[in-house]
N, C-alpha and C positions, 0 to 999 in steps of 0.2 A: 175480273179476269185475273188480276194479279192474286188474289187468294187462293184461286184455282191454281196457279201455277207454282205458288208456294207449298200448297196441299201435295201437289203431284212431285215436287223435288224431295219434299220430306219423305214422300212414299219411296221413292227411290233410295234415298239414304237409309231408311230404315230397312230395306231389302239387302241392301250392300252390306249393312251391319250384321244382320242375321246370317247372310252367307259367309261373313269373315269369321263369326262366331263358330258355326259348323265347323268349317275348316280347321279352327283352331282345335275344336274337341277332337279330331281325328289324330292318330299317333301310328307310327310305322309298326307293320306286322312282321315279326319275327318267325320265320319258318324254319324249323329244324330240319336239315337235310341229312341223309345217310352217306357213308363213303361210296364213291364210285366202285363199281364193279362190272368188269367187262369180260363177258365167256364166249368162247365160238368165234367163228368168222362172221361178220357183218353180212347181209343179205341187201340185195336191191330192194329199195322200198319202190312197189309199183302200184298201179290202181288208185292212186290219191291225186285228182287234177287240182284239188284245192288245199295241198299241204303248205303249211306256213314255211318261211324260210329259216334253213337250219341254222341254229347258233344264235337266236335273237335273246339278248339278253333281258332278264325280268327286273323291270324298274322297281322303284320303291312302293311299296303297297301301303296305302293309307287306310285305315280302319277306325270305328269309333272307338274311344277310350273304354278299356273293359271287356274288348272283345277277346276270346280265346277259343280253344278248341273244344267245343262240346259234345263231339263225337266218342272222345276216348272212352273205350268200354261199353259203349252203348250197343244194344242188340242189333243183329244182321240177319235179315232173311234174304232170299233171293228166289229166282226163277227156276234154278236147278238145286231140287233139293238133295241131290246126291253129287257133291263136287269130286270131279276126278282125282284131284289132288288138294289136299290141304282142308281147312276148314273156313266157314263163313266167318267165324269170330276173329280169323288173321285180319280182315278188313278194318278194325278198330283197336288192335291189341296193342298198337304204338310201336311195332317193330317194322322199319321201312327197308332192312336190309335185302339186298338184290340177289343173294345167293338162294339154293334150294332149300326148301322147308319154310320160306317165309310168305309164300304166295298161296292164294287158293285159284285152282283152274276150273272154270266153268266149261260145259259143252258147247259145241259150236253152234253158229247162227246167233240171232239176237238174244242176248241174256241180260237179267238185272240183277242188281244187289240194292237192298234198301236198307236204310239205317233209320231206326226209330230214336228219336232225341227224346223220347217220353214225355215231353212237353212241347206246346207250341213255342216255337223259336223264331229270333230276329238271325236269318242268316246273311252273313255279308261276304262269305267266301267260301270257297270248297276247294281242297288241294288233293289231286289223283296222283298215286303211283301205282301203274298197271303192272309193269314188268320192265325194268331198267338195266338189266345186265346185257341187253342187247338193243341196238337203235331199231327200234321197230314203231309203226303208226297203228292204231287202232280203228277200225271203221265205225261209224255212227255212234260216236260218244256223245251221250245225251244226259243231261243233269237236270232232274226236275223236283220241285218242291211242293208239298201238299200236306193239307190236314187229313186228308182222307187216304188211308192204308191201302186201298184198291186203286187209287190214283185216276179216278174217274172224274171227281168234281174239285174244282178249285186248285187246278194244276197250274203250277207257274214254271215255265222253262226257263233255266238260267243260261242253258249251253245246248247247242246243237249242231254238230258237224256232219249229221246226214245229208249230203249235199243232192241226194236224188230220192229221198224219202223211201230208201230200201226197208227201213224199220218201221215203216208206215205210222210215222209219229209225227209228221210234217217235215217240210224241206227246211233244214237248217241253213244258216248263213254264216256258223263259225267255221273256221278252218282246222282241219285235220292236223296233228302235230307229232313230232318224233319223241317218244319217251326219253327222259334222262333222270338221273339221280335226283335232281331238283324238284321232280313233279310237276304237274300242270296246275298251275292255280286259275281259278275261275273266279269273276266276280259276280256273286249273288245280288248284289245291290240292295241288301236288307230286306230279301224274300221272307215272308213269313209262313211259318208251317212246322208240323210236328214230324214229318218225314222227309227224308230226302233220298231219292231213287236215281240209281245211275247205270246207264245203257250201253252197251258194246256189242259188236257183231263180228268177232274175229280180228285177226291183225295182219301185217304184211309178212309174217314169217309163217304163220299157220292159222288154222280155222279156229282155234280155242280162245277162251276169254279170261283175263286174269286181273286179280288186284292183290297188291300187296298191302297198301293202306289207302285210307281215306281219312283226310282231316277235314272239319267242317268249322269254320270260324264264325262266332256269332254270340248271341246273348240270349239267356233265359229268363 
């Protein structure tokens, strides 16, 4: 029995050492944020029974060393081929300004944008700026990763705030949130895939869908 006990303790020690090494390999992620911009009179945010508390501070984000924004300048497609305002390329152009001329506006109802990372990648985080010049929340924010450009096979959902399955992609358990200039960071937990697709279904101010910028932090 003693040798078995010794082996077990050795295994535990090895596991703890491995965990410590993995933690040591992680570094803080620095996300560059735009200057705050506030336009117009804030409107009440209604219809979100699952809204996270306002003013929550984003803690330190740790990611594997070597993680960077792999979405910069990458091709973007979408469910709305003819955006009402702006161009889909705005989503990965690096501009996060909240003023007019920096966002793409898509039609009402459930719409998506899709970023082609151009090779299979390890995705550790996604940061989204929908529209931050007004305090508003977007319905049914869903983020998925896949190798399939049609998102039929091998789809990994890393965020889903659709509490009632109104977008028909499954009931989500994540909270809706209020847009700020800091963006919304989503932990993708190392999901692997070439494509990242982001859904929304209008917002608390109007029925439209917007994107200023999306950054995808990972390794290729």
